[in-house]
Predicted model as a PDB file, atoms N, CA, C, CB and O in Angstrom, pLDDT in the B-factor column:
MODEL        1                                                                  
ATOM      1  N   MET A   1     175.706 184.779 177.894  1.00 94.00           N  
ATOM      2  CA  MET A   1     176.805 184.700 177.931  1.00 94.00           C  
ATOM      3  C   MET A   1     177.586 183.758 178.577  1.00 94.00           C  
ATOM      4  CB  MET A   1     177.017 185.561 178.170  1.00 94.00           C  
ATOM      5  O   MET A   1     177.270 183.566 179.750  1.00 94.00           O  
ATOM      6  N   ALA A   2     178.665 183.014 178.078  1.00 97.00           N  
ATOM      7  CA  ALA A   2     179.437 182.052 178.597  1.00 97.00           C  
ATOM      8  C   ALA A   2     180.654 182.788 179.405  1.00 97.00           C  
ATOM      9  CB  ALA A   2     179.893 181.102 177.443  1.00 97.00           C  
ATOM     10  O   ALA A   2     181.147 183.848 179.020  1.00 97.00           O  
ATOM     11  N   LYS A   3     180.980 182.237 180.321  1.00 97.00           N  
ATOM     12  CA  LYS A   3     182.237 182.400 180.992  1.00 97.00           C  
ATOM     13  C   LYS A   3     183.285 181.671 180.768  1.00 97.00           C  
ATOM     14  CB  LYS A   3     182.120 182.312 182.127  1.00 97.00           C  
ATOM     15  O   LYS A   3     183.132 180.470 180.992  1.00 97.00           O  
ATOM     16  N   ILE A   4     184.492 182.073 180.327  1.00 97.00           N  
ATOM     17  CA  ILE A   4     185.433 180.954 179.680  1.00 97.00           C  
ATOM     18  C   ILE A   4     186.535 180.855 181.042  1.00 97.00           C  
ATOM     19  CB  ILE A   4     186.297 181.534 177.913  1.00 97.00           C  
ATOM     20  O   ILE A   4     187.068 181.891 181.440  1.00 97.00           O  
ATOM     21  N   LEU A   5     186.761 179.808 181.567  1.00 97.00           N  
ATOM     22  CA  LEU A   5     187.810 179.781 182.597  1.00 97.00           C  
ATOM     23  C   LEU A   5     189.210 179.266 182.087  1.00 97.00           C  
ATOM     24  CB  LEU A   5     187.332 178.892 183.750  1.00 97.00           C  
ATOM     25  O   LEU A   5     189.384 178.159 181.576  1.00 97.00           O  
ATOM     26  N   CYS A   6     190.167 180.201 182.290  1.00 95.00           N  
ATOM     27  CA  CYS A   6     191.392 179.695 181.479  1.00 95.00           C  
ATOM     28  C   CYS A   6     192.185 178.915 182.609  1.00 95.00           C  
ATOM     29  CB  CYS A   6     192.361 181.010 180.729  1.00 95.00           C  
ATOM     30  O   CYS A   6     192.176 179.248 183.794  1.00 95.00           O  
ATOM     31  N   PRO A   7     192.903 177.786 182.060  1.00 94.00           N  
ATOM     32  CA  PRO A   7     193.547 176.947 182.955  1.00 94.00           C  
ATOM     33  C   PRO A   7     194.538 177.806 183.665  1.00 94.00           C  
ATOM     34  CB  PRO A   7     194.172 175.756 182.273  1.00 94.00           C  
ATOM     35  O   PRO A   7     194.821 177.336 184.767  1.00 94.00           O  
ATOM     36  N   ASN A   8     195.116 178.850 183.395  1.00 95.00           N  
ATOM     37  CA  ASN A   8     196.202 179.605 184.040  1.00 95.00           C  
ATOM     38  C   ASN A   8     195.248 180.726 184.941  1.00 95.00           C  
ATOM     39  CB  ASN A   8     197.360 180.355 182.790  1.00 95.00           C  
ATOM     40  O   ASN A   8     194.808 181.691 184.316  1.00 95.00           O  
ATOM     41  N   LYS A   9     194.929 180.598 186.415  1.00 95.00           N  
ATOM     42  CA  LYS A   9     193.931 181.379 186.584  1.00 95.00           C  
ATOM     43  C   LYS A   9     194.480 182.868 187.343  1.00 95.00           C  
ATOM     44  CB  LYS A   9     192.868 180.522 187.384  1.00 95.00           C  
ATOM     45  O   LYS A   9     193.873 183.550 188.169  1.00 95.00           O  
ATOM     46  N   GLU A  10     195.798 183.085 186.764  1.00 97.00           N  
ATOM     47  CA  GLU A  10     196.501 184.621 186.955  1.00 97.00           C  
ATOM     48  C   GLU A  10     196.512 185.180 185.715  1.00 97.00           C  
ATOM     49  CB  GLU A  10     198.067 184.682 187.514  1.00 97.00           C  
ATOM     50  O   GLU A  10     196.959 186.326 185.660  1.00 97.00           O  
ATOM     51  N   TYR A  11     196.126 184.660 184.676  1.00 97.00           N  
ATOM     52  CA  TYR A  11     196.005 185.092 183.137  1.00 97.00           C  
ATOM     53  C   TYR A  11     195.389 186.414 183.056  1.00 97.00           C  
ATOM     54  CB  TYR A  11     195.105 184.075 182.245  1.00 97.00           C  
ATOM     55  O   TYR A  11     194.215 186.628 183.355  1.00 97.00           O  
ATOM     56  N   ASN A  12     196.360 187.446 182.569  1.00 98.00           N  
ATOM     57  CA  ASN A  12     195.456 188.413 182.031  1.00 98.00           C  
ATOM     58  C   ASN A  12     196.004 188.687 180.512  1.00 98.00           C  
ATOM     59  CB  ASN A  12     195.418 189.786 183.000  1.00 98.00           C  
ATOM     60  O   ASN A  12     197.187 188.514 180.221  1.00 98.00           O  
ATOM     61  N   GLY A  13     195.292 189.008 179.835  1.00 97.00           N  
ATOM     62  CA  GLY A  13     195.771 189.429 178.380  1.00 97.00           C  
ATOM     63  C   GLY A  13     194.277 188.622 177.259  1.00 97.00           C  
ATOM     64  O   GLY A  13     193.281 188.269 177.889  1.00 97.00           O  
ATOM     65  N   ILE A  14     194.279 188.479 176.186  1.00 97.00           N  
ATOM     66  CA  ILE A  14     193.849 188.285 174.934  1.00 97.00           C  
ATOM     67  C   ILE A  14     194.149 187.035 174.392  1.00 97.00           C  
ATOM     68  CB  ILE A  14     194.293 189.204 174.170  1.00 97.00           C  
ATOM     69  O   ILE A  14     195.280 186.695 174.044  1.00 97.00           O  
ATOM     70  N   SER A  15     193.034 186.275 174.311  1.00 95.00           N  
ATOM     71  CA  SER A  15     193.257 184.842 173.703  1.00 95.00           C  
ATOM     72  C   SER A  15     191.917 184.475 172.905  1.00 95.00           C  
ATOM     73  CB  SER A  15     193.572 183.647 174.957  1.00 95.00           C  
ATOM     74  O   SER A  15     190.827 184.254 173.433  1.00 95.00           O  
ATOM     75  N   ALA A  16     192.228 184.450 171.402  1.00 95.00           N  
ATOM     76  CA  ALA A  16     191.232 184.007 170.602  1.00 95.00           C  
ATOM     77  C   ALA A  16     190.156 185.161 170.659  1.00 95.00           C  
ATOM     78  CB  ALA A  16     190.725 182.597 171.063  1.00 95.00           C  
ATOM     79  O   ALA A  16     188.979 184.825 170.794  1.00 95.00           O  
ATOM     80  N   SER A  17     190.479 186.495 170.565  1.00 96.00           N  
ATOM     81  CA  SER A  17     189.986 187.785 170.655  1.00 96.00           C  
ATOM     82  C   SER A  17     189.062 187.857 171.902  1.00 96.00           C  
ATOM     83  CB  SER A  17     189.271 188.167 169.357  1.00 96.00           C  
ATOM     84  O   SER A  17     188.157 188.691 171.879  1.00 96.00           O  
ATOM     85  N   VAL A  18     189.205 187.083 172.952  1.00 97.00           N  
ATOM     86  CA  VAL A  18     188.660 187.262 174.280  1.00 97.00           C  
ATOM     87  C   VAL A  18     189.281 187.978 175.415  1.00 97.00           C  
ATOM     88  CB  VAL A  18     188.449 186.136 174.712  1.00 97.00           C  
ATOM     89  O   VAL A  18     190.268 187.402 175.872  1.00 97.00           O  
ATOM     90  N   THR A  19     188.986 188.972 175.923  1.00 98.00           N  
ATOM     91  CA  THR A  19     189.808 189.327 176.932  1.00 98.00           C  
ATOM     92  C   THR A  19     189.718 188.380 178.464  1.00 98.00           C  
ATOM     93  CB  THR A  19     189.451 190.829 177.113  1.00 98.00           C  
ATOM     94  O   THR A  19     188.670 187.918 178.915  1.00 98.00           O  
ATOM     95  N   PHE A  20     190.859 188.263 178.992  1.00 98.00           N  
ATOM     96  CA  PHE A  20     190.815 187.526 180.238  1.00 98.00           C  
ATOM     97  C   PHE A  20     191.357 188.236 181.183  1.00 98.00           C  
ATOM     98  CB  PHE A  20     191.418 186.307 180.219  1.00 98.00           C  
ATOM     99  O   PHE A  20     192.454 188.714 180.894  1.00 98.00           O  
ATOM    100  N   VAL A  21     190.813 188.533 182.551  1.00 98.00           N  
ATOM    101  CA  VAL A  21     191.132 189.034 183.698  1.00 98.00           C  
ATOM    102  C   VAL A  21     191.129 188.148 184.655  1.00 98.00           C  
ATOM    103  CB  VAL A  21     190.443 189.978 183.995  1.00 98.00           C  
ATOM    104  O   VAL A  21     190.104 187.485 184.818  1.00 98.00           O  
ATOM    105  N   ASN A  22     192.216 187.947 185.459  1.00 98.00           N  
ATOM    106  CA  ASN A  22     192.669 186.878 186.664  1.00 98.00           C  
ATOM    107  C   ASN A  22     192.110 185.571 186.094  1.00 98.00           C  
ATOM    108  CB  ASN A  22     191.955 187.219 188.350  1.00 98.00           C  
ATOM    109  O   ASN A  22     191.511 184.868 186.908  1.00 98.00           O  
ATOM    110  N   GLY A  23     192.200 185.126 184.840  1.00 97.00           N  
ATOM    111  CA  GLY A  23     191.942 183.879 184.301  1.00 97.00           C  
ATOM    112  C   GLY A  23     190.415 183.448 183.825  1.00 97.00           C  
ATOM    113  O   GLY A  23     189.944 182.323 183.658  1.00 97.00           O  
ATOM    114  N   VAL A  24     189.843 184.696 183.677  1.00 97.00           N  
ATOM    115  CA  VAL A  24     188.263 184.642 183.671  1.00 97.00           C  
ATOM    116  C   VAL A  24     188.268 185.581 182.095  1.00 97.00           C  
ATOM    117  CB  VAL A  24     187.310 185.554 185.385  1.00 97.00           C  
ATOM    118  O   VAL A  24     188.900 186.628 181.950  1.00 97.00           O  
ATOM    119  N   GLY A  25     187.489 184.981 181.108  1.00 97.00           N  
ATOM    120  CA  GLY A  25     186.834 185.823 180.067  1.00 97.00           C  
ATOM    121  C   GLY A  25     185.341 185.534 179.768  1.00 97.00           C  
ATOM    122  O   GLY A  25     184.745 184.727 180.480  1.00 97.00           O  
ATOM    123  N   GLU A  26     184.698 186.174 178.720  1.00 97.00           N  
ATOM    124  CA  GLU A  26     183.347 185.996 178.449  1.00 97.00           C  
ATOM    125  C   GLU A  26     182.983 186.109 176.961  1.00 97.00           C  
ATOM    126  CB  GLU A  26     182.603 186.949 179.227  1.00 97.00           C  
ATOM    127  O   GLU A  26     183.527 187.006 176.316  1.00 97.00           O  
ATOM    128  N   THR A  27     182.216 185.380 176.427  1.00 97.00           N  
ATOM    129  CA  THR A  27     182.027 185.690 175.141  1.00 97.00           C  
ATOM    130  C   THR A  27     180.536 184.822 174.818  1.00 97.00           C  
ATOM    131  CB  THR A  27     183.435 185.254 174.221  1.00 97.00           C  
ATOM    132  O   THR A  27     180.250 183.877 175.554  1.00 97.00           O  
ATOM    133  N   ASN A  28     179.758 185.150 173.847  1.00 96.00           N  
ATOM    134  CA  ASN A  28     178.602 184.589 173.342  1.00 96.00           C  
ATOM    135  C   ASN A  28     178.937 184.040 171.994  1.00 96.00           C  
ATOM    136  CB  ASN A  28     177.487 185.575 173.305  1.00 96.00           C  
ATOM    137  O   ASN A  28     178.093 183.410 171.356  1.00 96.00           O  
ATOM    138  N   ASN A  29     180.106 184.252 171.555  1.00 96.00           N  
ATOM    139  CA  ASN A  29     180.362 183.465 170.319  1.00 96.00           C  
ATOM    140  C   ASN A  29     180.336 182.089 170.241  1.00 96.00           C  
ATOM    141  CB  ASN A  29     181.477 183.732 169.876  1.00 96.00           C  
ATOM    142  O   ASN A  29     181.178 181.616 171.004  1.00 96.00           O  
ATOM    143  N   LEU A  30     179.624 181.123 169.543  1.00 96.00           N  
ATOM    144  CA  LEU A  30     179.485 179.908 169.634  1.00 96.00           C  
ATOM    145  C   LEU A  30     180.629 179.186 168.954  1.00 96.00           C  
ATOM    146  CB  LEU A  30     178.268 179.603 169.184  1.00 96.00           C  
ATOM    147  O   LEU A  30     180.994 178.091 169.381  1.00 96.00           O  
ATOM    148  N   GLN A  31     181.128 179.680 168.055  1.00 97.00           N  
ATOM    149  CA  GLN A  31     182.362 179.157 167.735  1.00 97.00           C  
ATOM    150  C   GLN A  31     183.805 179.086 168.520  1.00 97.00           C  
ATOM    151  CB  GLN A  31     182.534 179.733 166.740  1.00 97.00           C  
ATOM    152  O   GLN A  31     184.628 178.174 168.436  1.00 97.00           O  
ATOM    153  N   LEU A  32     183.900 180.327 169.335  1.00 97.00           N  
ATOM    154  CA  LEU A  32     184.984 180.518 170.260  1.00 97.00           C  
ATOM    155  C   LEU A  32     184.639 179.775 171.484  1.00 97.00           C  
ATOM    156  CB  LEU A  32     185.250 181.986 170.556  1.00 97.00           C  
ATOM    157  O   LEU A  32     185.582 179.596 172.254  1.00 97.00           O  
ATOM    158  N   ILE A  33     183.570 179.334 171.808  1.00 97.00           N  
ATOM    159  CA  ILE A  33     182.949 178.759 173.012  1.00 97.00           C  
ATOM    160  C   ILE A  33     183.520 177.231 172.693  1.00 97.00           C  
ATOM    161  CB  ILE A  33     181.109 178.972 173.123  1.00 97.00           C  
ATOM    162  O   ILE A  33     184.202 176.675 173.554  1.00 97.00           O  
ATOM    163  N   GLU A  34     183.323 176.783 171.847  1.00 97.00           N  
ATOM    164  CA  GLU A  34     183.765 175.392 171.119  1.00 97.00           C  
ATOM    165  C   GLU A  34     185.093 175.336 170.974  1.00 97.00           C  
ATOM    166  CB  GLU A  34     183.205 175.158 169.723  1.00 97.00           C  
ATOM    167  O   GLU A  34     185.749 174.355 171.322  1.00 97.00           O  
ATOM    168  N   TRP A  35     185.591 176.385 170.448  1.00 96.00           N  
ATOM    169  CA  TRP A  35     187.337 176.383 170.306  1.00 96.00           C  
ATOM    170  C   TRP A  35     187.956 176.374 171.846  1.00 96.00           C  
ATOM    171  CB  TRP A  35     187.996 178.004 169.402  1.00 96.00           C  
ATOM    172  O   TRP A  35     188.809 175.565 172.211  1.00 96.00           O  
ATOM    173  N   PHE A  36     187.469 177.259 172.566  1.00 97.00           N  
ATOM    174  CA  PHE A  36     187.686 177.135 174.032  1.00 97.00           C  
ATOM    175  C   PHE A  36     187.772 175.724 174.712  1.00 97.00           C  
ATOM    176  CB  PHE A  36     186.605 177.840 174.669  1.00 97.00           C  
ATOM    177  O   PHE A  36     188.739 175.302 175.347  1.00 97.00           O  
ATOM    178  N   LYS A  37     186.481 175.007 174.444  1.00 96.00           N  
ATOM    179  CA  LYS A  37     186.385 173.553 175.057  1.00 96.00           C  
ATOM    180  C   LYS A  37     187.162 172.594 174.487  1.00 96.00           C  
ATOM    181  CB  LYS A  37     185.085 173.000 175.001  1.00 96.00           C  
ATOM    182  O   LYS A  37     187.546 171.626 175.143  1.00 96.00           O  
ATOM    183  N   SER A  38     187.474 172.769 173.195  1.00 96.00           N  
ATOM    184  CA  SER A  38     188.438 171.833 172.584  1.00 96.00           C  
ATOM    185  C   SER A  38     189.878 171.977 173.141  1.00 96.00           C  
ATOM    186  CB  SER A  38     188.460 172.050 171.069  1.00 96.00           C  
ATOM    187  O   SER A  38     190.627 171.001 173.184  1.00 96.00           O  
ATOM    188  N   HIS A  39     190.284 173.304 173.601  1.00 95.00           N  
ATOM    189  CA  HIS A  39     191.749 173.644 174.016  1.00 95.00           C  
ATOM    190  C   HIS A  39     191.902 173.563 175.526  1.00 95.00           C  
ATOM    191  CB  HIS A  39     192.180 175.133 173.534  1.00 95.00           C  
ATOM    192  O   HIS A  39     192.816 174.135 176.119  1.00 95.00           O  
ATOM    193  N   GLY A  40     190.850 172.735 176.200  1.00 94.00           N  
ATOM    194  CA  GLY A  40     191.063 172.632 177.523  1.00 94.00           C  
ATOM    195  C   GLY A  40     190.643 173.759 178.547  1.00 94.00           C  
ATOM    196  O   GLY A  40     191.020 173.727 179.719  1.00 94.00           O  
ATOM    197  N   TYR A  41     189.858 174.735 178.048  1.00 96.00           N  
ATOM    198  CA  TYR A  41     189.261 175.760 179.095  1.00 96.00           C  
ATOM    199  C   TYR A  41     188.141 175.196 179.665  1.00 96.00           C  
ATOM    200  CB  TYR A  41     188.844 177.131 178.516  1.00 96.00           C  
ATOM    201  O   TYR A  41     187.616 174.189 179.191  1.00 96.00           O  
ATOM    202  N   THR A  42     187.668 175.859 180.803  1.00 97.00           N  
ATOM    203  CA  THR A  42     186.455 175.403 181.093  1.00 97.00           C  
ATOM    204  C   THR A  42     185.362 176.476 180.866  1.00 97.00           C  
ATOM    205  CB  THR A  42     186.477 174.909 182.431  1.00 97.00           C  
ATOM    206  O   THR A  42     185.542 177.666 181.129  1.00 97.00           O  
ATOM    207  N   VAL A  43     184.316 176.012 180.404  1.00 97.00           N  
ATOM    208  CA  VAL A  43     183.148 176.924 179.715  1.00 97.00           C  
ATOM    209  C   VAL A  43     181.913 176.554 180.876  1.00 97.00           C  
ATOM    210  CB  VAL A  43     182.684 176.355 177.787  1.00 97.00           C  
ATOM    211  O   VAL A  43     181.497 175.448 181.221  1.00 97.00           O  
ATOM    212  N   GLU A  44     181.562 177.729 181.265  1.00 97.00           N  
ATOM    213  CA  GLU A  44     180.215 177.715 182.248  1.00 97.00           C  
ATOM    214  C   GLU A  44     179.463 178.695 181.331  1.00 97.00           C  
ATOM    215  CB  GLU A  44     180.409 178.328 184.077  1.00 97.00           C  
ATOM    216  O   GLU A  44     179.797 179.856 181.095  1.00 97.00           O  
ATOM    217  N   GLU A  45     178.215 177.927 180.772  1.00 92.00           N  
ATOM    218  CA  GLU A  45     177.346 178.624 179.791  1.00 92.00           C  
ATOM    219  C   GLU A  45     176.317 179.133 180.535  1.00 92.00           C  
ATOM    220  CB  GLU A  45     176.816 177.780 178.670  1.00 92.00           C  
ATOM    221  O   GLU A  45     175.936 178.378 181.429  1.00 92.00           O  
ATOM    222  N   ASP A  46     175.698 180.280 180.432  1.00 80.00           N  
ATOM    223  CA  ASP A  46     174.677 181.009 180.774  1.00 80.00           C  
ATOM    224  C   ASP A  46     173.467 180.255 181.498  1.00 80.00           C  
ATOM    225  CB  ASP A  46     174.294 181.642 179.613  1.00 80.00           C  
ATOM    226  O   ASP A  46     172.630 179.769 180.738  1.00 80.00           O  
ATOM    227  N   ALA A  47     173.297 180.119 182.681  1.00 59.00           N  
ATOM    228  CA  ALA A  47     172.268 179.597 183.283  1.00 59.00           C  
ATOM    229  C   ALA A  47     170.881 179.506 182.624  1.00 59.00           C  
ATOM    230  CB  ALA A  47     172.200 180.231 184.349  1.00 59.00           C  
ATOM    231  O   ALA A  47     170.233 178.498 182.345  1.00 59.00           O  
ATOM    232  N   GLU A  48     170.552 180.943 182.424  1.00 58.00           N  
ATOM    233  CA  GLU A  48     168.928 181.522 182.162  1.00 58.00           C  
ATOM    234  C   GLU A  48     169.061 180.579 180.859  1.00 58.00           C  
ATOM    235  CB  GLU A  48     168.517 183.614 181.870  1.00 58.00           C  
ATOM    236  O   GLU A  48     168.308 179.616 180.717  1.00 58.00           O  
ATOM    237  N   LYS A  49     170.070 180.909 179.902  1.00 55.00           N  
ATOM    238  CA  LYS A  49     169.856 180.204 178.577  1.00 55.00           C  
ATOM    239  C   LYS A  49     169.548 178.782 178.709  1.00 55.00           C  
ATOM    240  CB  LYS A  49     171.053 180.318 177.701  1.00 55.00           C  
ATOM    241  O   LYS A  49     168.596 178.305 178.091  1.00 55.00           O  
ATOM    242  N   ASP A  50     170.361 177.997 179.551  1.00 47.00           N  
ATOM    243  CA  ASP A  50     169.999 176.671 179.780  1.00 47.00           C  
ATOM    244  C   ASP A  50     168.864 176.217 179.920  1.00 47.00           C  
ATOM    245  CB  ASP A  50     170.454 176.284 180.616  1.00 47.00           C  
ATOM    246  O   ASP A  50     168.329 175.267 179.349  1.00 47.00           O  
ATOM    247  N   GLU A  51     168.394 177.060 180.868  1.00 48.00           N  
ATOM    248  CA  GLU A  51     166.920 176.579 181.686  1.00 48.00           C  
ATOM    249  C   GLU A  51     165.831 176.941 180.415  1.00 48.00           C  
ATOM    250  CB  GLU A  51     166.487 177.721 183.453  1.00 48.00           C  
ATOM    251  O   GLU A  51     164.868 176.181 180.313  1.00 48.00           O  
ATOM    252  N   SER A  52     165.937 177.975 179.528  1.00 47.00           N  
ATOM    253  CA  SER A  52     164.782 178.401 178.929  1.00 47.00           C  
ATOM    254  C   SER A  52     164.909 177.144 177.686  1.00 47.00           C  
ATOM    255  CB  SER A  52     164.804 180.203 178.447  1.00 47.00           C  
ATOM    256  O   SER A  52     163.928 176.621 177.157  1.00 47.00           O  
ATOM    257  N   SER A  53     166.207 176.844 177.403  1.00 48.00           N  
ATOM    258  CA  SER A  53     166.165 175.938 176.329  1.00 48.00           C  
ATOM    259  C   SER A  53     166.133 174.574 176.640  1.00 48.00           C  
ATOM    260  CB  SER A  53     167.175 176.133 175.534  1.00 48.00           C  
ATOM    261  O   SER A  53     166.552 173.761 175.817  1.00 48.00           O  
ATOM    262  N   SER A  54     165.652 174.191 177.817  1.00 46.00           N  
ATOM    263  CA  SER A  54     165.631 172.492 177.988  1.00 46.00           C  
ATOM    264  C   SER A  54     164.090 172.376 178.666  1.00 46.00           C  
ATOM    265  CB  SER A  54     167.114 171.734 179.243  1.00 46.00           C  
ATOM    266  O   SER A  54     163.652 171.282 179.024  1.00 46.00           O  
ATOM    267  N   GLU A  55     163.395 173.496 178.790  1.00 48.00           N  
ATOM    268  CA  GLU A  55     162.032 173.550 178.988  1.00 48.00           C  
ATOM    269  C   GLU A  55     161.299 172.875 178.021  1.00 48.00           C  
ATOM    270  CB  GLU A  55     161.607 174.797 179.063  1.00 48.00           C  
ATOM    271  O   GLU A  55     161.440 173.195 176.841  1.00 48.00           O  
ATOM    272  N   GLU A  56     160.320 171.738 178.438  1.00 48.00           N  
ATOM    273  CA  GLU A  56     159.524 171.422 177.340  1.00 48.00           C  
ATOM    274  C   GLU A  56     158.156 171.869 177.564  1.00 48.00           C  
ATOM    275  CB  GLU A  56     159.567 170.023 177.056  1.00 48.00           C  
ATOM    276  O   GLU A  56     157.708 172.196 178.663  1.00 48.00           O  
ATOM    277  N   PRO A  57     157.434 171.865 176.323  1.00 49.00           N  
ATOM    278  CA  PRO A  57     156.213 172.632 176.401  1.00 49.00           C  
ATOM    279  C   PRO A  57     155.383 171.923 177.318  1.00 49.00           C  
ATOM    280  CB  PRO A  57     155.525 172.836 175.074  1.00 49.00           C  
ATOM    281  O   PRO A  57     155.850 170.836 177.656  1.00 49.00           O  
ATOM    282  N   LYS A  58     153.994 172.315 177.947  1.00 49.00           N  
ATOM    283  CA  LYS A  58     153.233 171.749 179.095  1.00 49.00           C  
ATOM    284  C   LYS A  58     152.405 170.657 177.926  1.00 49.00           C  
ATOM    285  CB  LYS A  58     152.134 173.090 180.168  1.00 49.00           C  
ATOM    286  O   LYS A  58     152.300 170.774 176.705  1.00 49.00           O  
ATOM    287  N   ASN A  59     151.997 169.809 178.661  1.00 53.00           N  
ATOM    288  CA  ASN A  59     150.828 168.787 177.659  1.00 53.00           C  
ATOM    289  C   ASN A  59     149.620 169.608 177.629  1.00 53.00           C  
ATOM    290  CB  ASN A  59     150.319 167.079 178.386  1.00 53.00           C  
ATOM    291  O   ASN A  59     149.354 170.365 178.562  1.00 53.00           O  
ATOM    292  N   ARG A  60     148.845 169.487 176.549  1.00 52.00           N  
ATOM    293  CA  ARG A  60     147.654 169.899 176.784  1.00 52.00           C  
ATOM    294  C   ARG A  60     146.811 168.965 176.113  1.00 52.00           C  
ATOM    295  CB  ARG A  60     147.467 171.219 176.428  1.00 52.00           C  
ATOM    296  O   ARG A  60     147.048 168.244 175.145  1.00 52.00           O  
ATOM    297  N   ARG A  61     145.692 169.122 176.867  1.00 56.00           N  
ATOM    298  CA  ARG A  61     144.664 167.772 176.708  1.00 56.00           C  
ATOM    299  C   ARG A  61     143.736 168.334 175.603  1.00 56.00           C  
ATOM    300  CB  ARG A  61     143.659 167.276 178.282  1.00 56.00           C  
ATOM    301  O   ARG A  61     143.600 169.556 175.657  1.00 56.00           O  
ATOM    302  N   LYS A  62     143.104 167.731 174.662  1.00 56.00           N  
ATOM    303  CA  LYS A  62     141.915 168.046 173.743  1.00 56.00           C  
ATOM    304  C   LYS A  62     141.282 167.978 174.489  1.00 56.00           C  
ATOM    305  CB  LYS A  62     141.482 167.405 172.653  1.00 56.00           C  
ATOM    306  O   LYS A  62     141.464 167.287 175.492  1.00 56.00           O  
ATOM    307  N   LYS A  63     140.010 168.889 174.191  1.00 58.00           N  
ATOM    308  CA  LYS A  63     138.607 168.897 174.721  1.00 58.00           C  
ATOM    309  C   LYS A  63     137.806 168.279 173.834  1.00 58.00           C  
ATOM    310  CB  LYS A  63     138.056 170.209 174.991  1.00 58.00           C  
ATOM    311  O   LYS A  63     137.790 168.534 172.630  1.00 58.00           O  
ATOM    312  N   SER A  64     137.038 167.353 174.463  1.00 56.00           N  
ATOM    313  CA  SER A  64     135.992 166.690 173.631  1.00 56.00           C  
ATOM    314  C   SER A  64     134.572 167.468 173.809  1.00 56.00           C  
ATOM    315  CB  SER A  64     135.857 165.096 174.086  1.00 56.00           C  
ATOM    316  O   SER A  64     133.574 167.077 173.203  1.00 56.00           O  
TER     317      SER A  64                                                      
ENDMDL                                                                          
END                                                                             
């Protein structure tokens, strides 16, 4: 889940179908995440997802 931070830290309402409370909303919709990024919102992506996707497979040695 990505956290969307609104430029207005006091905003309470709905933007692009995401509910914001005190300038913070959440979504896992990739299209909305990109839309918010392109419209000046700060997006904090889920750290667990980032870690798992950036892990590279361990090198395996061939046994002779």
